[in-house]
DODREN-149712 format. One record per atom (N, C-alpha, C, O, CB): x, y, z. Coordinates in steps of 0.1 Angstrom, whole numbers, plus 5000, padded with zeros to 4 digits. Glycine has a CB too. Example, Ala and Ser with C-alpha at 12.3 -4.5 7.8 and 13.67 -1.06 7.14 Angstrom:
! residues 2
513249435078 512349555078 513249675078 514249675085 511349555090 512849785071 513749895071 512950005079 513450115080 514149945057 
//
This chain:
! residues 59
500849885000 500050005000 500950135000 500550224994 499150005012 502050125007 502950245008 503450274994 503750394991 504050215017 503750174986 504250194973 503250264964 503550344956 504650054966 501950234966 500850294958 500750444962 500650534953 499550224960 500850474974 500750614979 501950694974 501850804970 500750614995 503150624974 504350694969 504150724954 504450834949 505550604971 503650634946 503450654932 502450764929 502650844920 503050524925 501350764937 500350864934 500651004940 500051094936 499050814941 501751004948 502151134954 503151204945 503351324947 502751114967 503751144935 504751204926 504151314917 503051294912 505451094918 504851414915 504451514905 504751464891 505851414889 505251654907 503851474882 504051434868 503751544859 502951634862 503251304866 504251534847 503951624836 503251554825 503751454820 505351684830 502051594822 501251534811 501451604798 501551724797 499751524815 501551524787 501651584774 500151604769 499551504765 502451494764 499651724771 498251744768 497851714753 496651684751 497851894771 498751724744 498451694730 498151544728 497551504718 499651734721 498651454737 498451314736 497251264743 496851144742 499751244741 496551354750 495351304758 494151284749 493951354739 494951414768 493351174752 492151144744 491051144754 491151124766 492351014737 489751164749 488651154757 488551014764 488950914758 487351184749 487951004776 487850874783 486950784776 485850834770 487450894797 487250654776 486350554770 486450534755 485750454750 484950594773 487450604748 487550584734 489050594730 489750694734 486750694726 489450494723 490850494718 490850444703 490250334701 491750414726 491350514694 491450474680 492850464676 493650554676 490650574671 493250344672 494550314667 494750384653 493850394645 494850164665 495950444651 496150514639 496050424626 495650474616 497550584639 496350294628 496250204616 494750184614 494350174602 496950064619 493950164624 492450144623 491850274617 490950264609 491850114636 492450394621 491850514616 492050524601 491150574594 492550634623 493250484596 493450494581 492550404574 492050434563 494850474578 492250284580 491350184574 489950234574 489250214564 491450054581 489550304585 488250364586 488050464575 486950474569 487950424600 489050554573 488950654563 488750604549 488050654541 490150754564 489550494547 489450424534 488050374532 487450384521 490450304533 487450304542 486150244541 485050364539 484150344532 485750164554 485350474546 484350584545 484350644531 483350684526 484750694555 485550644525 485650704511 484950604501 484350644491 487050724507 485050474504 484450374496 482850384498 482150354488 484950224499 482450424509 481050444512 480350554504 479150554501 480750474527 481150644499 480650764492 480150714478 479350784472 481750864490 480550594474 479950544461 478650484465 478150494476 480850434455 477950404456 476650344459 476750224467 475750164470 475950324446 477950174470 478150054478 478050084493 478250204498 479549994475 477649984501 477649994515 478749914521 479049804516 476249944521 479449954531 480449884538 480449904552 479850004557 481849914532 480949814560 480949824574 482349874579 483349844573 480549694582 482349944590 483549994596 483749934610 482849944618 483650154597 484849874612 485149814625 485649924635 486649994632 486149704624 484949934646 485350044656 485649964669 484849884674 484150144658 486749994675 487149944687 487050044698 487550154697 488549884687 486250014709 486150104720 486750034732 486349924736 484650134723 487650104739 488350054751 487950144762 488150264762 489950044749 487450084773 487050164784 487850104797 487749984799 485550154787 488450194804 489150154816 488450204828 488250334829 490650194815 488150124837 487450164849 488350144861 489050044862 486150094851 488250224871 489150204883 488650084891 487450044890 489050334892 489550034899 489149914907 488349964920 488049874928 490349834912 
//
């Protein structure tokens, strides 16, 4: 328990440019595939886009 308190007590610097909204993470590789699928959707064809949602909840 002491180790947890020590870790949580440390001052840290966050890179605010790297922060994402909670509950959603999109891999850059998946993003490029999604954009490709979306551009294909602009034609008369229908296609599905795979979306991955990762949610982390505290214990």
